[in-house]
C-alpha positions in Angstrom: 0.1 -0.1 0.0 1.3 3.4 -1.2 0.5 6.1 1.4 0.5 9.9 1.0 0.9 11.4 4.5 0.5 15.3 4.6 1.9 17.1 7.7 4.7 14.7 8.1 6.9 17.2 9.9 4.1 18.1 12.5 3.4 16.3 15.7 0.8 13.7 14.4 2.8 13.2 11.3 6.2 12.4 12.9 4.6 10.1 15.4 2.9 8.3 12.6 6.1 8.0 10.7 7.9 6.6 13.8 5.3 4.3 14.9 6.0 0.6 14.8 2.8 0.0 12.6 4.4 2.2 10.0 7.3 -0.1 9.4 7.0 -1.7 6.0 4.5 0.7 4.6 5.5 2.7 1.6 4.7 6.1 3.2 5.6 9.4 1.2 5.7 12.6 3.2 6.9 15.6 1.3 8.0 18.7 3.3 6.6 22.0 2.7 9.6 23.0 0.3 8.8 19.8 -1.7 5.0 20.4 -1.7 3.2 23.5 -0.8 -0.4 22.3 0.1 -1.8 25.9 -0.5 -1.1 25.7 -4.2 -3.9 23.4 -5.7 -2.0 22.8 -9.0 1.0 21.6 -7.4 -1.0 19.3 -5.1 -2.8 17.9 -7.9 0.4 17.2 -10.0 2.0 15.3 -7.0 -1.0 13.1 -6.4 -1.2 12.4 -10.0 2.5 11.2 -10.1 2.6 9.4 -6.8 -0.8 7.5 -7.5 -1.2 6.6 -3.9 -3.7 3.8 -2.6 -4.6 6.1 0.5 -3.9 9.7 1.7 -3.7 10.4 5.5 -4.4 14.2 5.8 -2.6 15.3 9.0 -1.5 18.8 7.7 -2.7 22.1 9.1 -2.0 25.1 11.2 -2.5 24.4 14.7 -2.0 26.3 18.0 -3.3 26.9 21.3 -6.1 29.2 22.5 -3.8 32.3 22.4 -2.6 31.8 18.7 -6.2 30.9 17.8 -7.7 33.9 19.3 -5.0 36.3 17.7 -5.1 34.9 14.5 -8.7 33.5 13.5 -8.3 34.7 9.9 -5.0 32.9 9.2 -6.3 29.8 11.0 -9.4 29.6 9.0 -7.9 30.6 5.5 -4.7 28.4 5.7 -6.6 25.3 6.9 -9.4 25.7 4.6 -7.2 26.3 1.5 -4.8 23.0 2.6 -7.8 20.8 3.4 -9.9 21.7 0.2 -6.9 21.3 -2.0 -6.0 18.1 -0.7 -9.3 16.6 -0.8 -10.5 17.9 -3.9 -7.3 16.8 -5.7 -7.4 13.4 -4.3 -11.1 13.0 -5.6 -10.1 14.5 -9.0 -7.5 12.1 -9.4 -9.5 9.2 -8.2 -7.6 8.3 -5.1 -10.1 5.8 -3.4 -9.3 5.9 0.1 -8.5 9.1 2.5 -8.3 9.4 6.1 -9.0 13.2 7.1 -8.0 14.3 10.8 -10.4 16.7 12.2 -10.5 18.1 15.7 -13.1 17.9 18.6 -13.2 21.7 18.4 -15.5 21.3 15.6 -18.2 20.3 18.3 -20.7 23.1 19.6 -19.7 24.6 22.8 -21.2 24.0 26.3 -22.8 20.8 25.5 -23.9 18.6 28.6 -22.2 15.2 28.5 -20.0 13.6 26.0 -19.7 14.7 22.5 -21.2 12.2 19.9 -20.5 12.2 16.1 -23.9 13.2 15.3 -23.8 16.5 17.2 -21.5 18.1 14.6 -23.1 21.6 13.5 -25.7 21.1 16.1 -24.8 24.5 17.8 -22.7 27.5 18.4 -18.9 27.0 18.2 -16.6 27.9 20.8 -15.4 31.7 19.7 -11.9 31.2 20.8 -11.2 28.6 18.1 -13.9 29.3 15.6 -11.8 29.9 12.6 -9.9 26.7 13.0 -13.1 24.6 13.7 -14.7 26.2 10.5 -11.9 24.8 8.4 -12.1 21.5 9.8 -15.9 21.2 9.5 -15.7 22.0 5.8 -13.1 19.2 5.3 -15.2 16.7 7.0 -18.1 17.7 5.0 -16.1 17.5 1.6 -15.2 14.0 2.6 -19.0 13.0 3.5 -20.1 14.6 0.0 -17.4 12.6 -1.9 -18.5 9.5 -0.4 -22.0 9.8 -1.5 -20.8 10.1 -5.2 -19.3 6.7 -5.7 -19.3 3.0 -4.2 -15.6 2.8 -4.8 -14.5 6.2 -3.1 -15.0 6.4 0.5 -13.3 9.2 2.3 -13.4 9.1 6.2 -12.7 11.4 9.1 -11.0 10.8 12.6 -12.1 13.3 15.2 -9.3 13.2 17.9 -9.4 15.0 21.2 -6.8 17.3 22.3 -3.3 16.0 21.9 0.1 16.1 23.4 3.6 14.5 23.0 6.7 14.4 21.5 7.1 17.0 18.7 4.5 19.3 20.2 5.0 23.1 20.1 6.3 24.3 23.4 6.6 28.0 22.7 4.1 29.9 24.8 2.8 32.0 22.0 1.6 28.8 20.1 1.6 25.9 22.5 -1.6 24.0 23.5 -2.4 23.5 27.0 0.0 20.6 28.2 3.2 21.6 26.4 2.7 25.1 27.7 2.1 23.8 31.1 5.5 22.0 30.9 7.3 25.0 29.5 5.9 27.2 32.3 6.6 24.8 35.0 10.1 23.8 33.9 11.1 27.3 33.7 9.5 28.1 37.1 11.5 25.1 38.5 14.8 26.5 36.8 14.3 29.9 38.0 13.5 29.2 41.6 9.9 30.8 41.1 7.3 29.8 43.8 4.1 30.3 41.7 2.8 29.6 38.3 -0.2 31.4 36.9 -3.1 29.4 35.5 -5.7 31.2 33.0 -9.3 30.9 34.7 -9.9 29.3 37.9 -8.7 25.9 36.7 -12.0 24.0 36.8 -12.5 23.8 33.2 -12.2 20.2 31.9 -10.3 18.8 29.0 -9.4 15.5 27.4 -5.8 15.1 26.3 -4.5 12.1 24.7 -0.9 11.1 24.3 -0.1 11.6 20.4 1.4 8.1 20.0 -2.1 6.6 20.6 -3.6 8.7 17.8 -0.8 7.4 15.6 -1.8 4.0 16.6 -5.4 4.6 15.8 -4.7 6.3 12.3 -2.6 3.3 11.3 -5.1 0.9 12.6 -7.7 2.7 10.3 -5.2 2.4 7.4 -4.5 -1.0 7.6 -8.1 -2.0 8.4 -10.1 0.6 6.3 -13.1 -1.1 5.3 -14.1 -1.7 8.9 -13.4 1.8 10.0 -16.4 3.9 10.4 -16.9 7.0 8.1 -16.8 9.4 11.1 -15.3 8.3 14.6 -14.2 10.0 17.6 -10.7 8.9 18.9 -10.2 10.0 22.5 -10.2 8.6 26.2 -13.9 8.8 27.2 -12.8 10.6 30.4 -11.4 14.2 31.2 -9.3 16.2 33.8 -9.3 19.6 35.0 -6.9 22.2 33.9 -5.7 22.2 37.6 -5.3 18.5 37.4 -2.9 18.9 34.3 -0.8 21.4 36.2 -0.5 19.2 39.0 0.4 16.3 37.0 3.1 18.4 35.2 4.4 19.8 38.5 4.8 16.2 39.7 6.7 15.1 36.8 9.0 18.3 36.9 9.4 17.7 40.7 8.4 21.4 41.4 6.6 22.1 44.5 5.3 25.6 44.2 1.8 27.1 44.3 -0.7 28.1 41.6 -2.3 31.3 41.3 -5.7 32.1 39.0 -6.3 34.8 36.6 -9.9 34.6 36.0 -10.0 37.7 33.8 -8.3 35.5 31.0 -10.2 33.3 28.8 -10.4 29.6 29.8 -12.4 28.4 26.6 -15.0 25.6 26.8 -15.9 24.4 30.2 -15.8 21.0 29.1 -15.0 19.1 25.9 -15.2 15.4 26.3 -15.6 12.9 23.4 -18.0 10.0 23.5 -15.9 6.7 22.5 -18.7 4.2 22.0 -18.1 4.0 18.3 -14.4 3.8 18.9 -14.7 1.1 21.4 -17.1 -1.0 19.2 -14.4 -0.4 16.4 -11.8 -2.1 18.8 -9.3 0.7 19.7 -8.3 1.9 23.2 -5.5 4.4 24.1 -2.7 2.6 26.2 -1.2 5.8 27.9 -2.1 7.0 31.2 -1.9 10.7 32.1 1.3 10.2 34.1 3.0 8.0 31.7 2.3 10.3 28.8 3.4 13.5 30.7 6.5 12.1 31.8 7.7 10.9 28.3 6.6 14.3 27.0 8.7 16.1 29.6 11.7 13.6 28.8 11.4 14.6 25.3 11.2 18.2 26.0 14.4 18.2 28.2 16.3 16.3 25.5 15.3 18.9 22.9 15.1 22.3 24.9 18.1 24.3 24.6 17.7 25.7 28.3 
């Protein structure tokens, strides 16, 4: 099986390429210098020449709450361009299989209980990441529309919960929650600081999965494509408070300070938890606990951080 993987230099892409299940697969993952996904003509020519059996679309502009709030235009436009170019080109060329990676931010905000796949477009989006979410919803719908056109072409979407792990962004201007916490508490420990600030009151709940577990799910879907649902949540099925994540990182770093809370800052959705019944029936379960995942992520950060 010949596979085109977009976003191979990102966190998800690199964990897919380094996963044991990827051994023996013919995976092609061009860099941005080799293929600019914003250029539709270049994308089509590349796909025509490669003739992949499957495309895994993991590319996109990603960032934490601060980056999404500061650059909604850029997050919407770039992810919309990249998603529509890759999906439309794949369909035009006749690629039979396509795994699109979406995001749990496509779900409506402030839903009571776990988010099921039929809730998409069922309510107002969270404003702090609306641009990114709109682009991801468009890509999902394109895959659905394409799949109704032909019995031989079925494009599918995996909707992961929040992710963290090796190759994440630890820059505080663009980082998601857990890598930002790691960078903040690591710096506090190095500098002898006794407090670390948390945006909000720490009670917002989030579901974060170690990225290697998503890579397992993606490759399982690639290898067992026919039995993979057309739209499926990939997550833990349980969550933790933001304060829990800070405490778990503090334990891994061995920092014994205190936390302060800035309730004037945005904290995003009060809860974002995926329903994983479809995932469980499919036969997938993540293998990393929070403590194990944070420890491995912090080890990666220490190896690659220049401080």
